[in-house]
KOLDRENGU-246857 format. One line per field, with one value per residue (C-alpha): residue number from 1; x, y, z; residue in three letters. Coordinates in steps of 0.5 Angstrom, whole numbers. Layout:
<guvexs>
nr = c(NUM  ...)
u = c(X  ...)
v = c(Y  ...)
w = c(Z  ...)
rest = c(ala  ...)
</guvexs>
This chain:
<guvexs>
nr = c(1  2  3  4  5  6  7  8  9  10  11  12  13  14  15  16  17  18  19  20  21  22  23  24  25  26  27  28  29  30  31  32  33  34  35  36  37  38  39  40  41  42  43  44  45  46  47  48  49  50  51  52  53  54  55  56  57  58  59  60  61  62  63  64  65  66  67  68  69  70  71  72  73  74  75  76  77  78  79  80  81  82  83  84  85  86  87  88  89  90  91  92  93  94  95  96  97  98  99  100  101  102  103  104  105  106  107  108  109  110  111  112  113  114  115  116  117  118  119  120  121  122  123  124  125  126  127  128  129  130  131  132  133  134  135  136  137  138  139  140  141  142  143  144  145  146  147  148  149  150  151  152  153  154  155  156  157  158  159  160  161  162  163  164  165  166  167  168  169  170  171  172  173  174  175  176  177  178  179  180  181  182  183  184  185  186  187  188  189  190  191  192  193  194  195  196  197  198  199  200  201  202  203  204  205  206  207  208  209  210  211  212  213  214  215  216  217  218  219  220  221  222  223  224  225  226  227  228  229  230  231  232  233  234  235  236  237  238  239  240  241  242  243  244  245  246  247  248  249  250  251  252  253  254  255  256  257  258  259  260  261  262  263  264  265  266  267  268  269  270  271  272  273  274  275  276  277  278  279  280  281  282  283  284  285  286  287  288  289  290  291  292  293  294  295  296  297  298  299  300  301  302  303  304  305  306  307  308  309  310  311  312  313  314  315  316  317  318  319  320  321  322  323  324  325  326  327  328  329  330  331  332  333  334  335  336  337  338  339  340  341  342  343  344  345  346  347  348  349  350  351  352  353  354  355  356  357  358  359  360  361  362  363  364  365  366  367  368  369  370  371  372  373  374  375  376  377  378  379  380  381  382  383  384  385  386  387  388  389  390  391  392  393  394  395  396  397  398  399  400  401  402  403  404  405  406  407  408  409)
u = c(0  2  1  -1  4  2  4  1  3  9  12  14  12  8  5  -2  -2  -9  -11  -9  -6  -10  -8  -12  -13  -17  -23  -22  -19  -15  -11  -4  -4  2  8  5  10  17  22  22  28  34  33  26  23  17  12  6  0  -3  -10  -11  -13  -10  -15  -14  -18  -21  -24  -27  -29  -24  -23  -21  -15  -17  -20  -18  -12  -10  -7  -4  -3  4  6  13  16  20  26  27  27  21  13  8  3  -2  -4  -4  -11  -13  -19  -19  -22  -20  -22  -15  -11  -5  2  3  7  7  4  5  2  7  6  10  12  17  20  21  18  15  12  7  12  15  22  22  29  36  37  44  44  38  40  40  46  49  46  46  54  58  62  55  56  63  61  56  60  65  60  57  65  66  59  57  52  48  42  40  46  43  36  39  43  37  33  39  40  32  29  34  33  37  37  39  45  47  50  54  57  58  55  48  42  42  36  36  30  28  21  16  10  5  0  -4  -7  -5  -8  -1  3  9  11  4  -2  -9  -13  -11  -6  1  6  12  17  17  17  22  21  25  26  34  38  40  47  46  42  48  54  51  49  56  59  55  55  63  65  60  59  54  51  44  41  34  29  23  24  19  21  18  13  12  19  17  13  20  22  25  31  32  33  38  42  41  44  50  51  51  56  61  60  56  57  52  44  39  33  26  21  14  7  8  2  5  7  10  15  16  18  23  26  27  29  35  38  33  36  30  23  19  12  8  1  -4  -8  -8  -16  -18  -23  -19  -13  -17  -19  -12  -8  -13  -10  -11  -9  -8  -12  -10  -9  -4  0  -1  2  8  9  9  13  19  19  19  25  29  28  27  20  19  12  12  6  3  2  -4  -6  -13  -14  -7  -9  -16  -17  -20  -13  -9  -12  -12  -4  -3  -6  -2  4  2  1  6  14  15  21  20  15  17  13  12  9  3  3  -4  -9  -14  -20  -18  -19  -26  -29  -26  -29  -34  -29  -28  -24  -17  -12  -6  0  5  0  0  7  7  2  6  12  8  4  10  16  20  18  23  20  24  23  28  31  37  43  42  49)
v = c(0  7  13  20  26  33  40  45  53  51  48  42  35  31  24  22  15  15  14  10  13  14  15  17  14  17  20  14  14  8  4  3  -4  -9  -6  1  4  5  8  16  16  20  26  26  33  34  39  43  42  49  50  42  39  31  26  19  13  12  5  4  12  17  23  30  32  38  45  49  53  49  42  42  36  34  30  28  30  24  25  22  14  14  13  15  10  14  21  24  24  31  36  43  48  54  56  56  52  48  49  44  39  31  31  24  20  19  16  14  6  4  11  12  16  12  15  12  10  5  5  5  7  8  15  16  21  25  25  32  31  32  39  46  45  51  51  52  59  59  54  58  64  60  58  65  68  62  64  71  72  65  67  60  60  66  62  56  60  63  56  53  58  61  54  49  45  39  38  46  45  38  43  47  40  37  31  27  30  37  41  46  50  53  55  59  57  51  47  45  48  42  43  41  46  48  54  57  57  54  53  59  55  59  56  54  57  62  60  62  69  68  63  62  62  56  58  58  51  48  51  49  42  41  43  38  32  33  34  31  24  20  26  27  34  34  39  40  43  45  52  52  50  45  44  41  47  50  44  48  51  45  40  45  45  38  37  42  38  31  34  35  29  23  23  23  22  28  27  31  31  33  32  29  33  36  31  35  37  31  28  33  32  25  26  31  25  25  19  19  22  22  23  26  22  23  18  13  14  19  23  23  25  31  33  34  36  40  41  47  45  37  31  25  21  26  23  16  18  21  15  11  15  15  8  7  11  7  13  10  12  13  15  20  17  22  18  19  14  12  14  11  4  4  -3  1  6  -1  -4  2  3  -5  -4  2  -2  -8  -3  1  1  4  2  5  7  13  14  21  23  28  35  37  39  34  38  38  30  31  28  22  21  15  11  3  1  2  -4  0  3  -3  -8  -3  -4  -11  -12  -8  -12  -19  -16  -12  -15  -12  -5  -2  1  7  14  18  18  13  15  12  13)
w = c(0  -2  2  -1  -1  -1  1  5  6  9  3  6  3  8  7  10  13  15  7  1  -5  -11  -18  -24  -31  -36  -31  -26  -19  -18  -13  -17  -20  -20  -24  -24  -19  -19  -14  -16  -21  -21  -25  -23  -19  -15  -16  -14  -18  -17  -15  -14  -7  -7  -6  -2  -1  6  6  -1  -1  -5  0  -2  3  7  4  -2  0  6  2  -5  -9  -11  -17  -20  -27  -30  -34  -41  -41  -36  -38  -34  -32  -27  -27  -20  -16  -15  -15  -18  -14  -18  -25  -28  -33  -31  -34  -39  -35  -35  -28  -25  -19  -13  -6  0  1  6  7  0  -5  -11  -18  -22  -28  -32  -35  -43  -45  -42  -40  -39  -45  -42  -35  -32  -29  -36  -37  -35  -33  -30  -37  -41  -42  -44  -49  -52  -52  -56  -61  -62  -63  -69  -72  -70  -76  -75  -72  -70  -65  -62  -61  -59  -53  -51  -51  -47  -42  -41  -42  -40  -47  -47  -55  -55  -50  -54  -60  -55  -52  -58  -57  -59  -61  -63  -65  -71  -71  -78  -78  -74  -78  -77  -80  -74  -67  -63  -56  -52  -56  -52  -56  -58  -54  -57  -51  -46  -42  -42  -47  -43  -48  -54  -61  -66  -70  -76  -82  -82  -89  -92  -90  -83  -83  -87  -83  -76  -79  -81  -75  -71  -75  -76  -69  -64  -61  -64  -68  -70  -72  -71  -75  -71  -64  -59  -60  -67  -72  -77  -81  -87  -89  -90  -94  -100  -95  -91  -97  -100  -93  -93  -100  -98  -92  -95  -101  -95  -90  -90  -82  -77  -78  -80  -77  -77  -72  -76  -76  -83  -85  -91  -96  -101  -96  -93  -100  -102  -95  -96  -103  -101  -96  -89  -85  -80  -79  -72  -73  -67  -66  -61  -63  -69  -69  -74  -70  -64  -68  -71  -64  -61  -67  -70  -77  -81  -88  -88  -87  -83  -89  -91  -85  -87  -94  -91  -87  -93  -97  -92  -91  -99  -99  -93  -88  -81  -79  -71  -68  -63  -59  -54  -48  -43  -38  -39  -46  -50  -47  -49  -53  -59  -59  -58  -64  -68  -67  -68  -75  -77  -75  -79  -85  -85  -85  -78  -74  -67  -62  -58  -52  -50  -44  -46  -43  -42  -37  -36  -37  -44  -44  -42  -49  -47  -41  -43  -46  -45  -39  -40  -41  -37  -40  -38  -41  -47  -48  -47  -53  -58  -56  -57  -63  -67  -65  -70  -68  -62  -56  -53  -51  -56  -63  -64  -69  -76  -79)
rest = c(met  tyr  phe  pro  leu  phe  thr  asp  lys  thr  gly  glu  ile  lys  glu  asn  arg  gln  leu  lys  met  leu  gly  gln  thr  gly  ser  asn  trp  val  glu  pro  ala  ala  gly  glu  met  ile  pro  leu  pro  arg  gly  ala  ser  leu  val  leu  met  pro  gly  his  ile  pro  val  gly  met  gln  gly  glu  gln  pro  val  pro  met  gly  asp  gln  gly  ser  tyr  tyr  ala  ile  ala  ala  leu  leu  pro  gln  gly  phe  thr  arg  thr  leu  leu  pro  ala  ala  val  ala  tyr  glu  glu  gln  asp  leu  pro  leu  leu  gly  tyr  thr  ala  val  gly  leu  lys  asp  glu  lys  ile  phe  ala  ala  ala  ile  gln  thr  asp  glu  his  arg  lys  trp  his  pro  lys  asn  tyr  asn  thr  glu  arg  leu  pro  glu  arg  ile  ala  ala  phe  met  arg  lys  tyr  pro  glu  asn  arg  ile  ile  arg  gln  leu  ala  asn  cys  ser  leu  glu  tyr  ser  cys  phe  thr  ala  gln  asn  leu  phe  tyr  arg  arg  trp  glu  ala  gly  ile  pro  thr  asn  pro  ser  cys  asn  ala  asn  cys  ile  gly  cys  ile  ser  glu  ser  his  thr  gly  ala  leu  ala  pro  gln  asn  arg  leu  glu  phe  ser  pro  glu  val  glu  glu  ile  ala  glu  leu  gly  leu  glu  his  leu  thr  ala  ala  arg  glu  ala  ile  ile  ser  phe  gly  gln  gly  cys  glu  gly  glu  pro  ser  leu  asn  ala  glu  arg  ile  ser  lys  ala  ile  arg  ile  ile  arg  gln  gln  thr  asp  lys  gly  thr  ile  asn  met  asn  thr  asn  ala  gly  phe  thr  ala  gly  ile  lys  lys  leu  cys  gln  ala  gly  leu  asp  ser  met  arg  val  thr  met  phe  ser  pro  val  lys  glu  asp  tyr  leu  tyr  tyr  his  arg  pro  arg  ser  tyr  ala  phe  gly  asp  val  leu  asn  ser  ile  gly  tyr  ala  gly  asp  lys  gln  val  lys  val  ala  ile  asn  leu  leu  ile  tyr  pro  gly  phe  thr  asp  leu  pro  glu  gln  val  glu  ala  leu  leu  glu  leu  leu  his  lys  thr  glu  ile  asp  met  ile  gln  leu  arg  asn  leu  asn  ile  asp  pro  lys  asp  met  leu  pro  phe  lys  thr  arg  asp  glu  pro  leu  gly  ile  pro  gln  leu  ile  gln  ile  ile  arg  glu  glu  ala  pro  gly  val  thr  ile  gly  ser  tyr  ser  arg  pro  val  arg)
</guvexs>
């Protein structure tokens, strides 16, 4: 049994030993099942859920803990490589939007804090200890001296220092996956967009405000691919819109890069709705493509992504084309316990995996306010996130399950 955690006006984290911990899956409060809780991972952080009272179980009855403004719900934010299995059980007492964070249920057992999560990838490269180091500003300054006219570097410097973006920082550390933002515009109004608010919730970061020149993109890509360890450059970052809309410039940059080096992986994170742009990029030499997807069910996909100028069929066509061109395709599956693991969602996902050339499923905790998931309240009983993962492994054994992109070259 796990005890619920909370905080009060003092800010101190406390446990309630009179109640049992509850988590939330979909719109239901549940006690954690076997395999749904692990010791709080290193690199995780505990945060307050503003405007929310924690809920625990007394006997068979859910009980809010305290009055509004006296007790506050506590949640964990997980590091990369860990997938949330339950949301916190809490009730809102204020009409306000929650920040777009991946709130995860926590509890106390044997004097240790546990989180509702399962490890789905090794997280060495994305462990917070490897980032925000003392010499990061010095590294950024060296890049800015080397490329004083490159506006992308100034953008990534801001993302590194202001938002602690790991893919931005990797450029300056000369290692692993580094983001290269290139496009401020988008062709979707995703509910959980982190750089442009479409629901009233405050976007956690500002979006790129310019479209860089081909030369700026190419020189930065060459710098990273030729000098970094296990190098990946990725178009399509949290601080930009849809990169395939800028296919003309990006494809020219890719060709310049590949004329000078065959090292490293050129990746794109995309909604894959602009098939003409996807084709141009694949033809230019794109190595891998990660397609973000809330749901493989058309109606549910449209609810979340709210495409402006493309259809769900365009996404499938883009995936098919990339696979035919031997581009490695991953689905960036946005995980929400109680929705992603519904039987109809799992069935549709397996159908997608069996019909298309998909190499990997990247599990990504969906940052969203639970009130934005209200349309799915009456759905069937969910299977559980651990069971979802097990089904994928059994039914699609050739598909890798993880949390982030891998080098192709």
